[in-house]
C-alpha positions in Angstrom: 90.8 90.7 89.3 88.9 88.0 91.1 89.6 86.7 94.6 87.9 83.9 96.4 86.8 84.5 99.9 86.0 81.8 102.5 83.9 83.0 105.4 84.0 81.3 108.8 81.6 81.7 111.8 79.9 84.0 112.5 80.4 85.7 109.2 79.1 82.9 107.1 75.9 82.7 109.2 75.2 86.4 108.7 76.0 86.4 105.0 74.1 83.2 104.3 77.1 81.8 102.4 80.5 80.4 103.2 82.3 81.0 100.0 82.1 83.9 97.5 84.0 85.5 94.7 84.7 89.2 94.6 85.9 91.3 91.6 88.3 94.0 92.6 90.6 96.4 90.7 94.1 95.1 90.0 96.4 95.8 92.9 93.7 96.3 95.5 94.5 95.9 99.2 92.7 93.7 101.6 91.0 96.7 103.0 89.2 97.3 99.7 88.1 93.6 99.8 86.7 94.1 103.3 84.9 97.3 102.2 83.4 95.6 99.2 82.3 92.7 101.3 80.7 95.1 103.8 78.9 96.9 101.0 77.4 93.6 99.8 76.5 92.4 103.3 76.2 95.4 105.6 75.2 93.3 108.6 78.8 92.1 108.9 80.5 95.5 108.8 81.0 95.7 112.6 82.7 92.2 112.6 85.1 93.0 109.8 87.1 95.4 112.0 88.4 92.4 114.0 88.5 89.8 111.2 91.7 88.0 110.6 92.7 88.1 106.9 94.5 84.9 105.9 95.9 84.5 102.4 97.6 81.2 101.3 97.5 80.1 104.9 99.3 83.2 106.3 97.7 86.0 108.3 98.3 89.3 106.5 98.0 93.0 107.3 94.9 94.8 105.9 97.1 96.8 103.6 98.4 93.6 101.9 98.0 93.8 98.1 95.8 91.1 96.6 96.5 89.2 93.4 94.3 87.5 90.8 93.0 84.2 92.1 94.0 84.7 95.8 92.3 82.4 98.2 91.3 84.6 101.2 90.0 83.3 104.5 88.2 85.6 106.9 88.2 84.4 110.5 87.2 85.9 113.7 89.6 85.7 116.6 88.8 83.1 119.1 88.8 83.8 122.9 88.5 81.6 125.9 90.4 78.8 127.5 
């Protein structure tokens, strides 16, 4: 299955792209998507531990099962005031 991943700062700067498509096995969890992304772009592996996984505008748990055509956003938590 194919999922579309939108990367936000600082992930997009490290990857050199803001949007990509990943092919994953049917019924894959978000954790496999993160592992696949880290294998493709090893420099972002440390950041992915804290990344927020958002699907269809809802934050989901890393064990959330993905579906064909899901629109996934990866955002880093923001701190400050």
